[in-house]
C-alpha positions, 0 to 999 in steps of 0.5 A: 500500500505504501508504494502505491501511495508513493506512486500516486503522490509522485504522479500528482507532483509531476502533474503539479510541476507541469501545470505550473510550467504551463501556468507560468507560460500563460501568465508570463507569455512574453518571457518564454516566447522570447526564448522560443523566438531566439532559439528558432531564429538562431540569433545567438549561435556561433558566428559564421554558423553553416547551419543558419539555413535552419533558422525560422524568423517568422513571428507567426511560426514562433507563436504557433510553436510556442502555443504547441509547447504550452498545450503539450505541457498542459495536456501532460499535466492534465493526464498526470492529474487524471492518472493520479485520480485513477491510481488513488481510486484503485489503490486498494484494488488487486495488483492487476487492477492497480497496474491497469490504472497506471495507463493514463499517468504513463501516457502523461509522463511519456508525453512529458518525456517526448516534449523534453527529449524531442522538442527541447533536446533534439529539435531545440538543442541540435536542430536549432543549435540551442547548445551554442547559445550562452543565454538561450540554452535550456538543455540543462532544464530539459535534461532535468525534466527528462530525467525526473519524468523518466525516473517517475515513469520507471518507478510507476511502472514497476509491477505491484505484487499485492 
């Protein structure tokens, strides 16, 4: 029972974290929009960069991609919260039912993993060379988020014996 409660609580906290990120992006839209704009524009990469043809300078595209990020974060948060509800609802069930109740939380955590790995580390970090920027580089934060959510996903999906 203790392990089940811990799993549900950690999924709830992951949902809270993702929810706060989403809320912060909505309330302080311009700050993080600037981050997206600079990364996509590649205006802070190394001088004479041969990959500048990848840069996207359209404000419309910047806003659309930023809104996709916000919606993605919000959806991951929502799925973690719904998953938390299902986990607590089945906390006293047999192991088969409890293991089944993990699916929504698993999807929420995986969506978060995809966002941080694909969106920030692969697309932002490597395609748009975010790693070259001293100011507009979120690789450490993205790695931290990927690791946190990955560890939570591994813990959540350990089989429950009881």
